N, C-alpha and C positions, 0 to 999 in steps of 0.2 A: 350732226359731227355735235361735242360739246367743244367748248372752249379751250378746256384743257387738253383733249384730243389734238384740238388744231395747235395750242403750242408745243404738245412733243408730237408734232409730226414737222414741226421747221425747225427743233430741235433733232432731230435728225435726218435732214434733208444736212443741215449745218454741219453734221459727224459725216455725211454722205458729200458732199464739198466740200469740207478741209482732204480726203483720202484722194478725190480725184484731181484737184488742185497739188497736191501733195505739200499747201502752203498755208497751215494755220490764219493765219494774220489776214490774208487775203481773202477767205472764206468766215471767217468772222465779221471782216469788214464789210463783205457785200449784204450777208444775210443780217448784220444788226448785234452780233452778241461781241463783249470785252474775250479776250484770250482768256482770263481767268476764268469765266464764264464756260468758254470753250471745256475747258481742259475740266472742270467737276461738271456738265454733262460724260464730257468721255467715259470718265472715272463713273459714273451713275452708271449710266449704259452698259457698261465692262460689269459690274458688280451686280445689277439688276436687272440688265435686259432692260427691252421695253417700258414695264412698270418703272423704272429707273428716271425714262424720263417726262412722267407724269409730276406736277408740282402738287407736294404734300402740302395738306392744309398743316399750317402750327396748330399746337394744342397737347395736353395731354389725350391719349387715350382713353375713353371710358370715364368713370367719374373722375372729378378733381379730385386728386390726391390730401387737399382740406376737407372734405365733405363731411358733413356730419355724418358720425355712423348710424345702423340704420334704429338700434332700439334707442337713440338718444331722439331718431327722427318721429320715430311713433308717440314716443314720449310728448314732443311737441306737439305733433295732434291729436293724441287724449289728453292732453292738456287743452288743445283751443279750442277742444270739443263741450267741454266742462265751462271754461270762461270764455266764450267769444270774442267779447268787446275786450278784450284786453291787450292792450300793445307789445310791440316784442321784447322792449329790453323789461317787462312787467314780468310777461313769463318767461323768459333768463332768470332775472331773479329770485323767481318762485320756483322753478325748475333746480333753481342750485341749491335753495333752503331743502328741497327732497334730495340733493346731493349728486346732481346732476350738472353737470359744468358746462354749459355753452352761452355762447355770447349773442347780444339783441342781431346782430348780424345772423350768426348762424340760426336763428328761430326764421328771420326774414326769407332767407333762402330756404327752408322748408317749404315755407308761405307758400311763394313764389312758384317753385317748381310742385304745389301742388292747387296752384289758383286759389292760392285762400290769403290775398294778401289786404285786401280790404276786411273791414268789420261786416259791412254786408256780405260778404262772400264766407264769411266765416259762420257769420249769423243762419244763412243758405243751407249751409254746409250741417249744422246742427238739428234742422227744420226738416233736410232729406233723413237724414240718418235715423231719427227720429220717427219718419213713417215708415222707411226701411229694416229699419233694428227691431222696432220695438220696443228704443230704449226709455227708460222714466225720464223725466225731467223732473229736476229738484224745482223750489218755487222762481228760484234767483231765476233760470235758464225759462222759464213762461212768461215772466213778468219781461223778458228782456225778448222775447218773440212778439210778444202781442205787444210791446214798444214798437218794435223797430216793423211792424209789419206792414205791406206798402196798402193794406185796405182803406179806403176812403172812408172818411167821416161821414155819417148819415144827416 
């Protein structure tokens, strides 16, 4: 039984005790809830049934409303593939020149969702994409991959 289910069971026992005693104040004192909490619990139970007793986590359901649009996210990922060593501010500025408005924090958020926060992670993604999709690397990308390669010097 999870903690959330234990709390729901305790709330249900509060409602049952209040019904048995015909006294909300005494039931609340015995169980350890305030009367205001009791009436909120009772209202949730009457409205939603047993589901209303479960604690709900705060926050929005699904994607955050301020999340970057999917087409902008793809543009960030594509640009990060061509220039993996640039930081979020530079990426945001370069995309703004292309007419894509996104903040540096938005770029960082996309990188965080795709595990690309560090320069090393973005370079590894470039190398992986090159291996899997056989994309053509330009001279700058080849130079960067050679420069940041973890191979040991002879």
